[in-house]
N, C-alpha and C positions, 0 to 999 in steps of 0.2 A: 457561441456558449458560455457567458457568464454563475459564477455563482455570486450570488446574494448572501454577506452575511454581515449581521451587522450595520446594516443600514449603508455597507460598502458589496457594491462590485467587482471583482475579484473576476478578469476580463481567463476564460478559459479555451482552448481548443475544438472542436469538434466533437474532438469522442469525452470530450470527460479533464483531461488534465491542465493545472494551470500553468499557462504559460509562464509567470512568475516565484519560481523557486522560495521566496524573498514576501510571499503572501500568507505565504502554511501556515494556521500554526492552530492549538486538539479542536479549533470552535469549528477550521474551515474542516477536518478530518472529516469529524463529524455530522458537516454539511456532506460533503460529498459521501460520504455512507448512507447518509439520509435518502438521499439522490438515488443510490445503490439497491436500495432496499433491505439495508441492512443497520442492525444495531451492535455496536460499535462493543466487545466487554476486555478484561486485561486478556482477551488471547487478540486479539485483533491486535493492540494496542502491543505486545509483545514483538510480532511479527513487525506495525510499522516502524515500532523501534530503532528496532535492526537492519531496517532497510534504507532510513535514513542517516544510519551511521554508516553504513558502507555503502553512499552513496558517499557523501560530506567528509569523511576524516576517508576512502579510499577514492579519491580521481575520480570519482562518477559512475563507480562500481555500481552494478544494478541485478542482482544477485538472481539465478534462474529459480525455478518450484526445485529444485533440489539440490539449491546448498539454502532455504528458506529450512525447508527441508531436515535439512542436517544440523542447522542455523539449533532452531522447533529442538529438536530432538535433545541433544545439550539442556537446553533452557528449559525441557519440559522433564525432566528424571525420573522415572519409574513412575511411565508413561508411556502407552503406542502412541509412536506418534508417522503417520502415513502421508500419502497423498491426497487420500480420503480425508482426512483431517484437516486439510491445506484448503483442498475444495468445500469442505463445511462450511470452514470461515469466511475464503473465499469462492461463489462459486464462478465468478466471473474470469478466470484465471489466477489465482492468486500472488506469481508474479507480476503480471499486470496490475487485476484490479486493486490490491497491498499498492502499489507503487504511484497509483491514480488518487489512490488516497491515502499517500506518506505528501504528495504531493510534488511528487518526484518528472520528471520529463520524463513522457511516452517514449517503453523503451522498443526498439526498430528491429529484435532479434525475434527470428522466425522459431519459431514450437516453445514453449515454455517451459521443460525437461530437461 
């Protein structure tokens, strides 16, 4: 599988995860999201930025749904943030689908919570 972005072909796994982390940028994220039927909002970007920061700055950490939920509760104070909120943003499983859009390698852990 590959994504075509600005005339360049970016290699991806059979499940749509980028092979090379360095191929990622916001245009690539938009392309991956569109292929999943999503239009990215600021809330999507908050999750994406959190996942990229955790992976790049914490030795390859890939937060699960519970960790994402906790981080977004802190990021979005004054509003109810629950699993439904995350699944409304990323219906294909927040930690995996958001990770894919974030350009991170596919997580091999079981479950997502």
